[in-house]
C-alpha positions, 0 to 999 in steps of 0.5 A, a space after each residue: 741198899 736198904 736197911 730194915 731194923 729188927 725187933 725194937 731197933 730204930 734206924 736214925 740219921 743225925 739232923 743237920 748240925 750247926 757249922 758255926 758257933 753262936 759267936 761265929 767260930 767255924 767248927 771242923 768236922 772233928 770238933 762236932 759232937 754227935 747230934 742228939 737230935 735225929 730223924 727216924 729213917 726206918 723202924 723195926 716191928 717192936 716187941 711185946 715188951 718194947 712196942 714201937 712208939 715212933 714212926 718213920 719221919 719223926 724227929 727224936 732225941 736220943 741218948 748221947 751214947 746210944 746206938 751203933 753207928 754205921 755208914 751206908 752208901 756214904 751216909 752216917 746212921 745209927 741203930 738205936 733201941 726204941 728205949 734209948 729214944 728220950 723224946 719226940 720233937 714236935 
C-alpha cells in the first residue's frame, strides 16, 4: 500500500534509534522516546502559503509533538506539516 500526502503534508519514518545508552544500559521499546530525526518518505505538492521545502530522501528534524502517527504494513510513520519540520540534516 502506498500513501501519498496531500497539500503541505510530509510522510516521515523515524530514523534508527540507539538500542543502548552511552553507559551501556539496554533500552526497552517502551522507554524509547519518539525520534526527532526522521527520513522523508513522501511529500505532498505543497500549497501557495506553504511551498514544499523538503524532498524524498532528506533526513529532517521534526518537533517533538508534531504530526499524526500511523502504522502501514507494520511500519510506523508520521504525517507532519512541512512547517513542523525544524531543520534538514546534511
